[in-house]
C-alpha positions, 0 to 999 in steps of 0.5 A: 499500499502506498504512503499516500493511500488512506488506510481502512476505516478505524471501528469506533470504540463507542457507538451508540444509535438511539440510546435511552434510559428513562427511570420510573420517576420519568427522569432519564437521558437521551436519545443519545447517537455518538461515535468516539474513536480509539485515543479520542477525549470526549467532554460530556457537558450539562446541568446537574440533573441532566443525566451524564451520569446516567449516560455513563452507566448506560455505557458501562452497563450498570443501566439496566443491568443494575440500576432499573431503567426502560432503555432503547436503542443501542450501545456497542463498545469495543465491538460488543453490545452492552445490553446483550453483556453484563457489568463484569463482561465488560470489565476488560474493555471499560474502565470506570471511576464513579462519582463516588469512589467509596462505591467502587473500592472493595479491598482493604488494602491500596495496592490489592485495590489496584491490582484487582482488576488484572487479577480477575483477568488473569494477567500474569502475576510477574506483570501486576506489580509493575503495572500497579506501581505505573498506574499509582504513579500516573495517578499521583498516588504512588505514595499511597501504595502501602496504605488502607484503603479505610484510611483514605480522605475522599480524593486520595481514594479518587487517586486509587480509583483512577489508577484502578480504572486505568491500570488494564488499559481499557479500550473506554475510559469513562470518568465521572468528575474525577476531580471533585474532591482533588486538590491542585496536584490531584486534579493535574495527575488526572488530567496527566494520566488521562493523556498518558492512557489516550496517547496510546491511540487505543484507549478512548475516554469520556469525561464528565466534569464541573471543574473545567477551570482547574483541569484546564489548567492555565490553557483555558478552553484549549486545555480541555478535551477538543470534542464537547458533547452538550446535553439540555436539562431534559438529557437531550444531546444539545451540541456535539463537536469541537469546543470553539464550535460548541462554544459559539453556538451554544455557550450562552445557553450552557451558561443559562442551563448551569454549566461551568464554563472555563474562565476564558468561555464565561468572559467571552460570553459575558463581556465579549473577550476572553483573554485575562490580560485584555484590557477590555476584559480588565475594565469589564471585570471592575465594572461587574462589581457594580452587579454585585449585591449582599445577599437577601437577609433579615440581619443584613451585612455581617460585621467584621469578626462576627456578632458582638455578644453571640455564641463562639465555637471554641477549639484549643489545643486540639489534636485530631485523630485521622477520620474513622482511627481507632480510639487510642489505648495503652497498647495502640497509639494514634498518630494525629493528623492535626495537632495544636489547633486553635480556633474560634468561630464566631456567629455571623462569620463564613470561615473556609478551611483549605489544604491538600488531600489527606491534610485533616479538613475533614477530620477537623469537622468531624471533630468539631461537631462531636462526631469523632473525640479529639485525642488532645484538647477541648471544643467548647460551644453548641453543638454545630450542624454537620454536612458530610462530604458524602451526601449519602451518608446523611440521608435516611428517608424514603423521599427528598420531602420527608428527608427535609423535615426530620427531626422537626416537630410536625405541623403547618409551620415546618411544611411551609419551611420544608417548601420553601427549602425545597424551592430555594435548592431546586428540589420542588419537582423531586419532592416525592422521589427517593433520595437516593435516586437523585443526581450527585449535585441534587444529593449535595443540594439536599444534604445542605438543605436537610441541615440549614432547615434546622436552626443550629447556631453553627454549620460545618459543611465538608466540601459543600459545593463539590459535583454541582453545576453553576447554578447549584455552586451558587445557590450553595454559596448564597445560602452559606452567607445568608446563614451567617447574616442570620447570625449563625457561624459557617465553616466549610471546606473547600478545594474550590478557592474562587467560591471561597473567595466569593464567600468566605471572611476567613481561609483557615489553611491547613498544611504541615499537620496543623493550621499553619495560617488564618488569613483573608482570601486575598492575602492567600492568593497572593502568598505563594509560600503559603499556597506552595505549602498548602498545595494549592494552585488558584485558577488564573482568573483569581490571580489576575483578579489578585494583581488588580483589586485592593482588597477582599471586599473588592474581590468579592464584589468582582466575583459576585459581579461575574455571577450576576452577569452570568445569571442575567445571561440565563435570564436572556438579558444583555450584559453591559460590556 
């Protein structure tokens, strides 16, 4: 065959025709027609509840083989009919990182967990050890090799799940928000690992991701997969094509539907320009501050330092065990993940806790909430409400409405309060649905709403915005600031530094086994040494604003103005240039 003659057509790794799945509630996804070639990366976009996770489950057989649904159309992966196969029957050709990494981890040791897929496929034992090492290293998890899976943080579990999904070099890699709980290093490791796997030209990847700015890095839209498939709120394909083309045709609608876009794409829709260094963009961002307003609250603006005379949640000399660690005994010592912690949380303020995966953020919240006893020191103050990192861990009722009413006295006042919270968090249409059948983002909104509906003086929230779309993130952030404005003290953990800068009064930086600093959001973004110590990497938008604004108030105003401008796009209004 001559060199200039085209070779035979390459069979797609994935092909769907009219693929549709509908649950008993009427929710679902499709119809979807999709062809993905070997080595191709596809970004699947859509607001929370649009069916992104459902579509991925259809592609690896969980729907309908494990999760009942009415399905139509066809799906073929690596030449196999998904509907005629089983999840196990596709395991050698499909790698999956689920939205909740805990659901995919089944063995107690990290190395065994990553080796398990190879052992199931009867791989040569001599090749398993090196393959496990390679997969862990590619996922930025080599340091976790000797650890137990039940002692890992959520972000560490995500890295291990990625290693297990890629260790077999599958024909199709399905990633459902693989960076949702990861620090900056973890996000970079996921992006690089996906690049390595697909660079072989044999593995294709379909990625669902909300944290597009972090995933893309400083390259913006150009740092994301080149092909985008966008779903609308009803689970139908809105556009399928090159990223630039999808943005030109549907950028404004994607924002209106609630999708996160990389900052350059978002600014192009809102301001007409996407270059952060452009004078027009810099002037436009400053002008947006005029659109910002304080969150509505009967208490008005929050005073600095909290409300005078209000209760304080106080920790002194706190030593915190890793989450889930056994109690120390005479024969068993427990090494604290954090020690010498001194902090005050005052009513009327919002405090963020940031730091690397495994640094002890979730353990600190559990200790402050009384869920886990401190190894040393004491916590004083009213017992707070706690929103867990995994929303399913706090759900227990048969319907969304019952979940919100749990623990409240029966009566008309409770019914009115529940109805108000349902509408506030966009859950009114799901009031009679089973909470465990909601999408990941909907479960997250429900878990936050179920704690806020109670009148506890302090609220602790562990990653309250992870897995949420643009609208859901705004609703959660505003709920936190409104709770503080109403007189509660709010402490939350997050890897989303943009949300931290938007709503936090103070930031506690966890690193080196302690609370290393207590600073304002702007001071954190400007402090390269502190960022490096905590393994934090602010997105380009925040770094640019940090060089432009004078103080935390101006930074917050610009970010809230941008949020307001996005909502005006969603309302069909024109944002002034």
